[in-house]
N, C-alpha and C positions, 0 to 999 in steps of 0.2 A: 824672571825667566819663565817662559811659557812651558807648560807641561806637554809632553809628547801626545800626539793624537790618540794613541791607543789607551792612554790613561783616562780618557773621558769616561769610558764604560766602566773601568775599574773603580774609579773614585766617585763617579756620579757628579763630577764638577767640570767646569769648563774654564778656559783661560782667557784673560783679557790682556792684550799687549800693553806695555807701559806707553803712555802717551808721549809723543815727541815734545821736546822743549819748546818748539815753535807753535804748538797748538794753543788755541784760545783758552785761557783759564775758565774753568766751569763756574767758579764763584768769585769772580773778580769784583763784583759789587752787588749789593742788595740792601734793602731797608725794610725791616719788619718789626712789629711790636710784640713784646711778650705779654703774658696774661696780666701783668701789673701795669701795662701801659708804657713801659720803657721801649724806646726805639733802639734796635741793634742794626749795625751795618758791618760790612766787611772789615772796616778799619778797626773794629773792636778785637779782631783776631789777627791783626797784621803781624804781630811778633811771634805767633805760634808757628813752629816748624812743621807741625802736623795738626790738621783740623779734622775731627771726627764729627760728621753730621749724621744724626739719627732720626729716622722717620718713626713717629709714635702716634698712637691713638689711645684716648683715655679709656675706652670701653673694650678694647681688644684684649682678650684673656692672655695671649702670649706677651703682649706689650707689658702688661701688669707684672708678669713673672720676671721679665728681663729688666724692669726698671731699677731694682736695687743693684744689679750687677753693673748697669751703665754708670750709676753714681759711684760705685766702688772703683771702676776703671778710671773715671775722671779724677778721683782723689789720688789714686796710685800714680798717675802720670802728671799731676799738677806741677811738679818741680822739673819736668822734662820738656817744657814748651809744647805740650800737647793740649790743644783746645777742644772743648766739647760743645756742641750746639744741637739742640733738639727742636724739631719742627713738627707741627701738627697741621696737616693739609686736609683733614676731614671736614667736609662742609657741615656735618652735624655735631661737631664738638665745639661747644661754646667756651668763651674765656672763663666763665665761672666754673665749668667742668674741668678745664685745664688747671685752674688754680687749686681746685680740690684735689686733683690727681697729684700735683706737685707737692702739696702739703702732706697728703697721705704717704707719699713715697719719700718724704724728707729730702727732696731734691734741692740742690743749690745750683743746678745746671740752668743755663739760659733756655727757656722753653717758649718758643715763638709760634704765633699763629700764622700759618702760611696761607694767607688769603689768596684765593684764585690759583692755588697750587704753583706759585711762582718758583720756589726752590725745588719742589717735588718734580715739576716738569723738566727743569734744567738738569736735574740729577737722574731723570727717568726712573724715579722711585715708583715702586708698585705696591709695597705692602708695609704694614706695621707689625712688628718692628723690622726695620731694614737700615743698615748702617753703611756709611761711605767714609773711607779714609782718604784724605787729600794731602798732598805734599805741600811744600812751602810755595810752589808755583800754582797751587790750587787745582792741580790735576788729580783726577780720581785714580788712586792706585789699588783700591780694594772696594768691593761692594758685595753685600749679601747679609748673611746671618751674623749674630754675635758669637754664637757657638752652637754645638749640636745637642745641647741638653734637652731642650723642650721642643715639642713638635705639635702638629695639629691633632685635634681629637683628645686633648688632655693627656697625651703621652709624654712622659718625662723620664730621663735617665737619672740615677742618683747623682751623677756628676757628668760633665761634658767629657767627650773623648778627644775633642779638638777645640781649642780656644781661638777661633778664627780671627776675631777682631784684635785680640791682644797680640797674636803673632804678626798680623799685618802692621800694626803700629810699630812693633819692634823692628820689622824689616825696613820700614820707611825711615825710622830714626837712625838706623845703621847705614842708610844709603844703599840698601840692597833692593833688588827686584823682589816684589812680593811673591812668595813661593806659590800660594794659591790666591790668585787675584780676584776670583769671583766664585761665590757659592750661591746656592738657591736660598733665598729668604723665604721662610714659612711664616704665616700669620694672616692677618686680615688685609683684604684689599683696601687701598685708600679710597675713601668716599669723595671723589673729585667733583668739582662743580662742572656739570655738563648741561648744555642747553637742550631741553626736550625737543623732540621732533614735532613739528606743528601738525603733521598728518597722522600721528600715532593713533592706532585703533585700540590699544590696550592702555588703560589708565588705572591709577591707584584707587580712585573712588569707586569705580564700577567693577573692577576685575581683581585687583590685588588685595584690597582690604577684606573682602569676604573670605578669601582663602586664608589669609593670616588669622582672621578671627576664628575660623573653624579649626585650623591646624597648629597655630604657632603661639598666639598670645596667652594661651594657658600658662606657658612658661616665660615667654618674653613680654613681661609687664613689670611695672614697678613693684619691688618687694619679692619677686619670684627668682628662680634659679637662673633664668636667661640673663646673659651678661649685659643685655641692652633691651630696651622696650621696642616693640613693633606696633605701637598703637597710634603714633603721630606721623603725619605725612613727611615732614621735614627730616625726622629721624630715620624713617624707613628709606627715603630716597637716598640718603647717605650710605645706606647699607645695600643698595640695589645690586651692585656688582657682586658683592659677597653672598647675598641671598641666591643669586643666580648660580654661583659656583657651588655652594653647599647642597642646593637642591638637585643640580645636575649630577653631582657625584653621589647623591643619595646619603650624604652625611647628616642631613636634616630634612624633615624631623627624624629623630632616631627610631628606627624600626629594623630589626635584623632577622626576622623569621622569613624563610623562603615561602612564597605564596602557594607552592604546590601542595603543601601539607597543612591541614588544619584551618579553621575559621575562628578568629579571635575577636572578642568583644572590645579590646583596647587597641586594636590595630590602628596605626596612625601613619599610613603610607600615602604619599601623594600620588595622584594619577598622572599619567603622561601628559594629559592636557593641562593640569595644574602646573607641572614643571615647565612646560613650554610657555605658559603665561608669564612666569618669572623671567624666563630668558628673553622673551620679546619685549617685556617692559623695561628691562635693563638696557637692551640694545637701543631702545627708543629714547634713552636719557631719563627714564623714570618720570614720565608726565603725571601731573596731579589729576587732571580731569576736573570735573565739576564737583568740588568738595561738598556742595550742598546735597549731593546724592550719596554720601557715605552711608553705609548700612549702620544700624544701631550698634553701639559697642556691646560686646557680650558682657553679661552680668556674672560676677563671681562671688561666691560666698566668702565673706571675711571671717577670720578666726577658724574655728574647727570646721572641717568638711564633713563631719559625721552627721547622721540623720537627725540627731538631737544632741544636746549638751552631754558630754561624757559623764558616766557615773563614777569614774575613777581616773585621776590624772597622776602619773608617776614620772618624776624627773630622774634623769640618769644619775645624778649626784646632788649633793647640797651646794657645791661650788662649781662655777663654770670651769671648763677645761681650756687651758691656754694653748693656742696653736701658733707656732712660729711663722715668720714671714716667708721663709724658704726652707728647703730641705724636705726629706721624706719622714712622715710621721707613722710610726708603727700603729697597727690596729689597736684601738683602745677598748678595754672591757670594763664595764661598770656593773657591779652586783647591787641590786636594790631589793629590799624587803617591802612589798606593797601592803603587807599586813592583812592578808586574806585568811580569815579564820574558817571559811567554808568554801566548798567548790563554787566556782563561778562559770557561767556560760556567756561567751562573748559573741555578739552578732556583728559588731563593727569595731574596728580599731584604727587609730591613726597615729603615726609618728610625726611630730612637728619639730624640725630642726631649730635650734636656737639661732643658728647662723647659716643660712642656705648658701652663702658665698663659699664656704669651705667644707661643708658636709657632703662627702662623696656618696656614701650610702650608710644605712643603719639597718641592723637586724636586731629585733627584740625577741629573746627566747624566754619561755616559761619553763623553769627548771625546778621540779619537785624537790630535788636534792640540794638546790641552791648553787649548783655549779655546772657550767657548760665547758666541756673540753672538746676541742677540734670540731666545734659547731654541731655537737650532738644536742639532744633535747628537742622540745617542741617549739618550732618557730611560731611565734605569735603574730608578728607583723613585720614588714620591712618597709624601708623608704628608699627610693631613688628619685633623682630629679624628674619632675614631670608626672610622677605617679598621682593618680586620682583615686579617691576612696570609693569603693563600691561595697555597700553592706552585703552580707551574706543573704541568700534568699530566705524568705520566711520559713521558719521551722529548722534552719541550719544554724549551728553555732560551734565554736571551739570551747573545749572544757579546760579550765585552769584549776588544778587540784588545790585544795586548801594547803597553806604553808609554802606555796611555791615562791621562789625568788625570781625576779626579772633580771635577765642578763642583757645589757645593752652592748652590742658590738658596733663600734663606730670607726669609719675610715675617713680621715680628713685629708684635704688637698690644699696646701698653702697657696695663697694667691698674691704674694708679694708684699703684704703688710701683716703685722702681728694681729691676731684675732682671738676671740673667745667664743665658746659655745656652751650652751646648756640645753640639751635636747630632752624632750619629754614625750610620753605616749599617753593617749587618751583611749578609754575603753567604754563601750556601751554594753550593758548586761541585759540578759533576757531571763524570763522565768523558765526553769528547767522543764516544767510541765508542757511548755509550748514547743520543745525541741524534739524533732523527729529524726534528725540526722546529725551525727557528730562529725565535725570537720576536723581532719588531722593533716598535718604536714609530714608526709613520709619522704623518704629519700633513698636513692640508690647511688652508691659511691665506690670509689677505688682509692685505697690509701697506700697501695704497694707499688705504684709506678715509679719509674726512674727515667727522667727526661735527660737525654744526652746533650752534651754541649754542641753548639754550632750547627744544629740541624733543625729544619722545619718539618712539618707533616709527620710528627711522631704520634702514632695512634695508640689509644688505650680504651678499654671498655670498663664499665663498672660491674660490680656484682649484680646478678639478676635478682630482682624482687618479684615475688609472686603475690597476686591478689588473694588474700586469705578468705574472701567472701565476695559476693557480688557487691560492687561499689560504684560510685559516681566519680569520674575524674573532672575536676574543676579548673585546674591551672597547672602550669609547669614553669619552673624557674631554674635555668641552668646556672651553675656557679663554677667559675675558674678564676685565675688571677691573671697577671700581666702577660704570661706566655700563652694564654688561651687563644686558640685559632678557630676552632669550629666545635659545634656541639649538636648532637642528634639524639632524640628519644625514639626508641623502638618498642612496640608492644607485639608480643607473639600470642595469638589467640590459642585457646585450648586445643583447637584442631590443627595447630602447627603453622597457620598462616601468619606471616609477619606484616606489620604495618608501621610506617613512620608517622609518629604523632606530631613531632615538631623537628624542624631542621633549621639550625642557625649556622649558615655557611661561613659567616664572618663575625665571630664572637668579638665583643668589645667590652673590656673590663669596666670602662667608664659608664656603661649603661647596664646595670644589674636588673634586667627586666624580668617581670613575671608575665607570662603569656596566658591570658584568661580566655577560656573557650567561650564561644557565643552561647552554646548550650552544653550543659553537663553531659559528659560522655559516659554511657553505661559500660562498665568493664566486668566481665563475668569472672567468677571464682576460677582460679588457676591460670589466668592470663599472666604473662611474665613481662616485666619492664626491664629494659637495659638502656644505659646511656653510653654513647660512643663519642669520644672527644679526640681532638688533635691539638698538639702544642707546637708552637713555633719558638724554638730556642736559638734562632739564627741571628746574625747581625742585621738582617733585613727587617726584623721586628723592632719598630721604633720605640716600643714600650719596654723592650727587654732590659731588665736591670743589669744583667751581666751574662752575655751569651757563652762565656767560657766556663760557666759553672754547670755541674750536674745538679739537677733539681729534683727534690722529692717533696712529699706531702708536708705542709706546714701552714700555720695560721697567717703569717705575714704575707703581704702582697708580692714580695720578691721570692717567696716559696710558691707552692702550687697546691691546688685542690681540683678534684673531679667529683662534683656532686650534682645529681639531678634531683631537685626538689619537686614534689607533687603536692598539691592540695587535693585531698580526696574526701568524700563524704560517705559514711557508713551508717545504714539504718540502725537506730537504737533498738528497735524491735526485731529480733532475729527472724521473725516470721514474715517480715516485709519482703514482698517480691518486687524486684525492680523490673520494669517493663522493657525487656530487651527483645521482645518478639518481632517487632517490625523493622529492626535495623539489619539490613543485609550487609554482610562484612565485605569490605572492598576487594581484598585479594582473593576471595572465594569464588568470584564470578569473572569469567573471561570476557574480553571485549566483544566477542561475537554474540554473547548472551545479551549485552546491552543493545546491539543492533536488532536482535529478535524482539526484545522488549519494546523498542521504539516502533517497530512495525506493528506490534500488537496494539500499541497506543493509537497509532494511525487508523487501525481498523475498528477501533471500539470507542468512537467519540461520544457514546451515550454516557460515559463516565465510569463504567465499571468493567472489569475483566474477570470472568469466571475462570478458576484454575483449569477447569476442563476444556476451556477454549484456547488455552495457550499450548501450542504444539511444540514438540521437540524434547528430546531427552535432556539436552543441556539446560533448557529452561526448567524442567522438572528438578534437575539437580540444584539449580539456583534457588528454587522455592524451598527445597529441603534445608537450605542454609538459613532460612528464616525460622525463628524459634517456633516450637510446636504450639505455642499459644496464639500464633497469628491467626487472624480471621481467614475463613475460606474465600471471602470476597475482598479484593484489594482495589481501592479506588485509584483512578488515574492520578489524582493529586498526590497520593501517598507514593506511588511509583515515581512520579516526576521529582518529588522531594528527595528520593533516595537514589536517583540516577547518578548524581556525582559520586556517591559512595560505591556504586557498582563499577565505575570505570577503574581499570587496573592501573 
């Protein structure tokens, strides 16, 4: 029975009318081989009253998550004349990879290689995973998702709210019209075999490979967190349509800071031209080009990414931690005594997950008292997928007091098979005599919020943190959980002017990023930091564990946090003066002052402007905003460098 038209908007689903008995069967005949070499035909399923055909891909993260459930459903309906058939139409999935996938998933299901997309095209399949329920006449009665538990971007509910595939099977077995005959399948686009256009101007060798090398293969290579490698043409060509989709929607590469505020050393944002390259290449059928013109493959450091071998390596525990195949795993905390009998100064640190496939993120705290509650304590180092190690500048280091314990906080994400992990951290020490700046991880937070049920855009702010002395701001790391919606850092200068340091308009719990400034930012004593956050506790939030619950502060991901971490550097010598003289504060100068400055630059091409030559009271006001230590002569280069900071 079709749903009424008005329900389309309410449910976000659409209806497919039941095919008439006279229509041509969709799968009346076929002949395909499985990964073992056995040939399967339609006759093998002739006695089944219901046939479920599932489109899967061995490298698609969502397919991996749903693989155990598909086998479970097949087992549950084995005695009710319900057949299950799995096809892989991806051009880049080999029989060997299919065999490994079936073995890892403990599948007994027929798993066939759909060469040239024979069945996928007849079913009009688009994604993996995507399922089709066919009646005994082999008419499609349902198509779409298995259920609504897992979604793109690593978002998963603790349990599904609707078991679409199961309900469709029950309806067909009972001779009823399927209540919801079509849902939107989410997952990876099928890597179909497509002939490249002969006149294509964009090719893999000359245009796509250089961008992938610069932006993507850091994670998407063998042994790294990316679910598939992007270094081989045949593999990349199979993912061409998916690459075009995720880059067009700015889902990859992951970067969430708004470009209007701040300049960051680790920014990994594609340009509009690079995005269009992927779109054009996919539309052209992913042509290879002249593969002899491929750029050299980037070289990556194997083992530790630290500047030298670590002076100390500490594992989270003596035994690996077992992670189940499915379900939600609570944050795990491991306390370790590294045996430090004296203070140590750390200039570089690296967390190395024992199993990158399931480690979502890691934070290592140094706790002098040996205990961290609610993420207090000195954050030593963190890990998120794709993070690269940057040693602190010369003369900068974090101090670990003697007797400190290390607290490992780990968040695991099951991937469809049982796994184990043994994560460790490596540290590089420096001589205390060489350290001029002590780096600390400070934070501003709010523990008192109450997030109401069924509402988005719920705004809260943190307590305000004041700079106790002149200091350098090095990086910012927003932290919320699954209901996190947006996050913004604001600094108020001692003169009352406010400035946005970082704006993350679409916060993503799956990417716990640290935003490292290109240049350390001088912050004067008395400046105030505040974090502003919004939470989405509505049903529209695909990651929401339970939108009907009121949510308060808590350690676990189904609870919430509001923390704005800062890495700051403070001079060890209290007499050290930080050079803030030539930094003009952004909000202190009006746009019309910028115009006057530009005119002054145009009139003074000899390279210098004397203060006495710059007319106008507003410009004089602007110069007063420059610290009293500024020189009387300001070079054009200095003014040009600071012009972006002058713009309101």
